[in-house]
C-alpha positions as CSV (number, residue, x, y, z in Angstrom):
1,M,17.1,19.3,0.0
2,I,17.3,19.5,-3.9
3,T,17.3,23.3,-4.7
4,V,16.2,22.8,-8.8
5,Y,13.0,21.1,-10.1
6,P,13.9,18.7,-12.0
7,K,12.1,20.0,-15.2
8,H,12.4,22.0,-18.6
9,I,16.4,21.5,-17.9
10,S,19.4,19.2,-18.6
11,L,19.8,16.1,-16.9
12,K,23.7,16.8,-16.3
13,Y,22.5,20.7,-15.5
14,W,20.4,18.4,-12.6
15,A,22.7,16.3,-11.7
16,A,25.2,19.3,-10.7
17,T,23.1,21.0,-8.8
18,L,22.6,17.7,-6.9
19,L,26.4,17.3,-6.8
20,M,26.3,21.1,-4.8
21,D,23.3,20.4,-2.7
22,Y,24.3,17.1,-1.7
23,S,28.4,18.3,-1.4
24,N,29.0,16.1,1.6
25,E,28.2,13.4,-0.6
26,P,30.5,11.3,-2.4
27,L,28.1,11.4,-5.5
28,P,29.4,10.7,-8.8
29,I,29.6,12.9,-12.1
30,L,27.5,13.0,-14.1
31,K,30.0,12.0,-17.7
32,D,27.2,10.4,-20.3
33,E,23.5,10.9,-20.4
34,K,23.2,8.1,-22.3
35,Q,24.1,6.2,-19.1
36,W,22.2,7.9,-16.3
37,T,20.5,4.9,-14.6
38,K,23.7,3.8,-14.0
39,W,25.1,7.2,-12.6
40,A,20.9,6.9,-10.7
41,K,22.1,3.8,-9.1
42,I,24.9,4.8,-8.0
43,V,23.0,8.1,-6.1
44,A,20.6,6.0,-4.9
45,G,22.8,3.4,-2.9
46,T,24.2,6.9,-1.5
47,G,24.5,7.8,1.7
48,S,21.4,10.5,2.0
49,F,19.5,8.9,-0.5
50,L,20.2,5.3,0.7
51,N,18.8,6.2,4.2
52,A,16.0,8.1,2.7
53,G,14.9,4.8,0.4
54,V,15.5,6.7,-2.9
55,P,15.0,3.6,-5.4
56,S,17.0,2.3,-8.0
57,P,16.2,3.4,-11.7
58,L,17.1,-0.4,-12.4
59,K,15.2,-3.4,-12.0
60,T,16.5,-5.8,-9.5
61,K,19.0,-8.2,-11.9
62,K,18.4,-6.5,-14.9
63,D,19.5,-3.5,-16.6
64,E,16.1,-2.6,-17.6
65,S,14.5,1.1,-16.3
66,L,11.4,1.0,-14.5
67,Y,11.3,4.9,-15.2
68,K,10.5,6.5,-18.7
69,D,13.3,9.0,-18.3
70,W,16.0,10.4,-16.3
71,E,12.6,13.2,-15.8
72,E,10.4,10.4,-14.2
73,W,13.1,9.4,-11.9
74,A,14.5,12.6,-10.6
75,F,11.0,14.3,-9.5
76,V,10.5,11.2,-6.8
77,V,14.2,11.7,-5.6
78,Y,13.1,15.3,-6.2
79,N,9.7,14.6,-3.6
80,I,11.3,12.8,-1.4
81,M,14.8,14.3,-0.6
82,N,12.7,17.3,-0.3
83,S,10.4,15.2,1.8
84,R,12.5,15.4,4.4
85,T,12.4,17.4,7.7
86,N,16.4,16.6,8.8
């Protein structure tokens, strides 16, 4: 479960909360907010996120984002991960 709703906060803060909420997962630390799609792609492909069907923010075989910004992707992640019952 993700404890912080991704609204009115910084990406770095939200990313840090994921590390705390999923401390048992090998999630990367977000170092450069401009590279959020690369970070998010790794998150989407990791453990619980992968198993829950969290989508990659990138188009297949391209570095173009499917989302207008990190918040749009984070809302999807938040809803998917918080709808899980386990």
